[in-house]
C-alpha positions in Angstrom: 106.3 141.6 67.2 102.9 140.1 68.1 102.1 139.9 64.4 105.1 137.6 63.7 104.0 135.1 66.4 100.4 135.0 65.1 101.7 134.5 61.6 103.3 131.1 62.5 100.4 129.6 64.5 98.5 128.4 61.4 101.7 127.0 59.9 102.5 125.2 63.1 98.9 123.9 63.4 99.0 122.6 59.8 102.3 120.8 60.5 101.1 119.3 63.7 97.9 118.0 62.1 99.9 116.6 59.1 102.3 114.7 61.4 99.3 113.5 63.4 97.7 112.1 60.3 100.9 110.4 59.2 101.2 108.7 62.6 97.6 107.4 62.3 98.1 106.1 58.8 100.6 103.4 59.7 98.4 101.4 62.1 95.6 101.4 59.6 97.9 99.7 57.1 98.9 97.1 59.7 95.2 96.5 60.4 94.6 95.8 56.6 97.6 93.5 56.5 96.4 91.6 59.5 92.9 91.3 58.1 94.3 90.0 54.8 96.4 87.5 56.6 93.4 86.3 58.7 91.3 85.9 55.5 94.1 83.9 53.9 94.6 81.7 57.0 90.8 81.0 57.2 90.7 80.0 53.5 93.7 77.7 53.9 92.1 76.1 57.0 88.8 75.5 55.2 90.6 74.0 52.2 92.7 71.8 54.4 89.7 70.5 56.4 87.8 69.7 53.2 90.8 67.8 51.8 91.6 66.0 55.1 88.3 64.3 55.6 88.2 61.3 53.3 85.4 59.6 55.3 82.9 62.2 53.9 84.1 61.6 50.4 83.9 57.8 50.8 80.4 58.2 52.0 79.6 60.4 49.1 81.0 57.8 46.7 79.0 55.0 48.3 75.8 57.1 48.1 76.5 57.9 44.4 77.2 54.2 43.6 74.1 52.9 45.3 71.3 55.5 45.9 71.8 57.9 43.0 72.2 55.1 40.4 69.1 53.3 41.5 67.1 56.5 41.7 68.1 57.4 38.1 67.3 53.9 36.8 63.8 54.0 38.3 63.0 57.5 37.2 64.2 56.9 33.6 62.1 53.7 33.4 59.0 55.4 34.9 59.4 58.4 32.6 59.7 56.3 29.4 56.9 54.0 30.4 54.6 57.0 30.9 55.5 58.6 27.6 55.6 55.5 25.3 53.7 52.3 25.0 54.2 50.2 28.1 56.5 47.5 26.9 58.6 49.7 24.6 58.7 52.5 27.2 59.9 50.1 29.9 62.6 48.5 27.8 63.8 51.9 26.5 63.7 53.5 30.0 65.7 50.6 31.5 68.2 50.9 28.7 68.7 54.7 29.3 68.7 54.2 33.1 71.3 51.4 32.9 73.7 53.8 31.3 73.2 56.2 34.2 73.6 53.3 36.7 77.0 52.4 35.2 78.1 56.0 35.2 77.1 56.6 38.9 78.5 53.3 40.0 81.9 53.9 38.4 82.2 57.4 39.7 81.2 56.3 43.2 83.6 53.4 43.2 86.4 55.6 42.0 85.7 58.1 44.8 85.8 55.3 47.4 89.0 53.8 45.9 90.8 57.2 45.9 89.4 58.2 49.3 87.7 61.1 47.7 90.8 62.7 46.4 90.2 61.9 42.8 87.4 62.5 40.3 86.6 60.0 37.5 86.9 62.0 34.3 86.5 59.3 31.6 86.2 55.6 31.0 85.6 53.1 28.2 83.2 50.2 28.1 84.2 47.3 25.8 81.2 45.1 25.0 82.1 41.4 24.1 80.9 39.7 21.0 77.4 38.2 21.4 77.6 34.6 22.7 81.4 34.7 23.3 81.0 34.3 27.1 83.5 37.1 27.7 82.7 39.7 30.4 82.1 43.3 29.6 85.4 45.3 30.2 85.5 48.7 31.7 88.7 50.7 31.3 89.1 53.7 33.6 91.4 56.4 32.3 93.6 57.8 35.0 94.9 61.3 34.2 98.6 61.5 33.9 99.2 57.9 33.0 
């Protein structure tokens, strides 16, 4: 009779450990779900804070329209003057830099006008005929229109 009792002890021990492991597996799954929910909430909060602060975007647009455009104009002019004859280099550098000034100014103004919620993707510049007295026209293409 003692042999029969000893025979079931390993089986009972195995069943007990199996049930114990099953019981421990559930909280681990809950922890993973909670961590995933926390990561998702943190990402949402970060995205919302970036979208809800138009003052930063307006400041960025003003900086781009003023500082960045002036910096590019001066650097293009200086680079061309250094690499080519003085008069030709200065004129060519100013021509190249003025294109960058226009680009930065339009992008910065668009950021300011849309409170930082839009990005200028494309625009057209229509030059008037020489001597016509007409102003240069800039057409901004707004996506979805």
